C-alpha positions as CSV (number, residue, x, y, z in Angstrom):
1,M,-0.2,0.3,0.4
2,P,1.2,3.7,-1.2
3,E,2.3,5.6,1.9
4,R,-0.2,8.5,1.0
5,S,-2.7,5.5,1.3
6,Y,-1.5,4.2,4.7
7,A,-1.7,8.5,5.8
8,M,-5.3,8.2,5.2
9,L,-6.2,5.1,6.1
10,A,-4.7,6.0,9.7
11,K,-7.4,9.4,9.2
12,K,-10.0,7.1,9.0
13,V,-9.3,5.0,11.8
14,M,-8.3,8.1,14.4
15,R,-11.8,9.9,13.1
16,N,-13.5,6.6,15.3
17,G,-11.4,8.6,18.3
18,I,-13.9,11.6,17.5
19,D,-15.9,12.5,20.5
20,I,-15.6,9.0,21.9
21,D,-15.4,10.1,25.4
22,N,-19.0,11.6,25.4
23,R,-19.9,8.6,23.5
24,I,-19.2,6.5,25.5
25,I,-20.3,9.0,28.7
26,E,-23.5,8.4,26.5
27,Q,-23.2,4.2,26.5
28,V,-23.3,4.6,30.2
29,T,-26.1,6.9,30.6
30,Q,-28.0,5.1,28.0
31,H,-27.5,1.1,30.3
32,R,-28.2,3.0,33.4
33,I,-31.6,4.0,32.0
34,W,-32.6,0.1,30.8
35,S,-30.7,-1.5,34.1
36,E,-33.9,0.6,35.6
37,L,-36.6,-0.7,33.1
38,Y,-35.4,-4.2,33.5
39,D,-35.9,-4.1,37.2
40,A,-39.3,-1.8,36.1
41,V,-40.5,-4.7,34.7
42,S,-38.8,-7.9,35.8
43,Y,-42.7,-9.0,37.6
44,C,-43.4,-9.4,33.2
45,Q,-41.1,-11.8,32.2
46,P,-41.3,-11.9,27.7
47,L,-40.8,-7.8,29.0
48,A,-38.0,-8.5,31.7
49,N,-36.1,-11.1,28.6
50,L,-37.0,-7.9,25.7
51,V,-35.2,-5.4,27.9
52,E,-32.5,-8.3,28.9
53,D,-31.4,-8.4,25.7
54,I,-31.1,-5.0,24.6
55,L,-29.5,-4.6,27.6
56,E,-26.7,-6.6,26.4
57,N,-26.2,-5.4,23.0
58,K,-25.5,-1.9,25.3
59,E,-23.4,-3.8,27.3
60,T,-21.4,-5.0,23.9
61,E,-21.8,-1.1,22.0
62,L,-19.9,0.4,25.7
63,T,-17.4,-2.5,25.5
64,E,-16.5,-2.0,21.9
65,L,-16.4,1.7,22.4
66,I,-13.6,1.1,25.1
67,R,-12.0,-0.6,23.3
68,M,-11.6,1.2,20.4
69,K,-10.4,4.6,22.8
70,D,-7.7,1.9,24.2
71,S,-6.4,0.8,20.1
72,L,-6.4,4.2,19.4
73,E,-4.7,6.0,22.5
74,S,-2.2,3.1,22.4
75,I,-1.9,4.3,18.4
76,I,-1.1,7.7,19.7
77,M,1.2,6.7,22.8
78,A,3.0,4.4,19.8
79,I,4.3,7.9,18.1
80,S,7.2,9.1,20.0
81,N,7.3,13.1,19.2
82,C,4.8,14.3,22.2
83,D,3.5,17.3,19.9
84,Q,2.5,15.2,17.1
85,R,0.5,12.9,19.9
86,E,-1.1,15.8,21.2
87,I,-2.3,16.8,18.2
88,L,-3.8,13.8,17.6
89,R,-5.0,14.0,21.7
90,L,-6.7,17.5,20.0
91,R,-8.3,17.1,16.6
92,Y,-9.7,13.2,17.0
93,F,-10.0,12.6,20.7
94,D,-11.2,16.6,21.5
95,N,-12.7,17.1,18.1
96,L,-11.1,20.7,18.4
97,P,-10.8,22.7,14.8
98,W,-7.2,23.7,13.8
99,D,-7.0,26.6,14.6
100,C,-8.1,25.8,18.2
101,V,-4.5,22.7,18.4
102,A,-2.2,25.2,16.9
103,D,-3.1,27.6,19.8
104,H,-3.2,24.9,22.1
105,L,0.5,24.5,21.1
106,G,2.1,28.4,20.4
107,E,1.6,27.0,16.7
108,D,0.5,28.4,13.6
109,V,-1.8,26.4,12.0
110,E,0.3,25.4,8.5
111,W,3.0,23.9,11.3
112,V,0.4,22.1,13.3
113,K,-1.0,20.4,9.6
114,K,2.2,19.5,9.0
115,Q,2.7,17.9,12.1
116,H,-0.7,16.1,11.6
117,R,0.2,14.8,8.4
118,K,3.8,13.5,9.4
119,A,1.7,11.6,12.4
120,L,-0.3,9.5,10.2
121,K,2.3,8.6,8.3
122,K,3.9,7.2,11.5
123,I,1.0,5.3,12.0
124,H,1.0,1.9,10.1
125,V,-2.1,-0.1,11.1
126,E,-4.1,-3.4,10.2
127,C,-7.1,-2.8,8.3
128,T,-9.2,-5.0,10.8
129,C,-8.0,-2.0,13.7
130,C,-10.5,-0.6,15.2
131,C,-12.6,1.0,12.3
132,G,-13.5,-2.4,10.4
133,C,-12.8,-0.7,7.0
134,D,-11.6,-3.2,4.3
135,G,-8.8,-0.2,3.0
136,D,-10.2,0.5,0.0
137,D,-12.9,3.2,1.3
138,F,-10.3,6.4,2.0
139,D,-11.9,9.0,2.5
140,A,-9.2,11.6,0.7
141,D,-11.1,15.2,2.4
142,E,-9.6,17.9,3.9
143,E,-6.5,17.2,6.2
């Protein structure tokens, strides 16, 4: 796979981290609500079974999100340059625009984008990693 394709795949994988903490919190909240509903309908076995199935799905979704976050954090931590790690965290975990990332680091936007590209080139991920892509459907939008 050409270097540009690896960078695009890395970008696609990293995008899974956008707002991941909030998604995890939302899943925890949904799980709590369904757990309370399960307690409320436990007197009726058919309803309890239905809610139990939904709860299992919520637990699976939450587990997948937590594993994805762990995988993405491992990918970021494998990069030796601390500025590049911080750029990836701010851009993908905190979902900050380029100008805010640059302000946070005290650098200009072009420097941040250059470091971002370098970081993505360092990430060599397997297509099955944590994005579930087949490697052929890269999103080549803005950097």
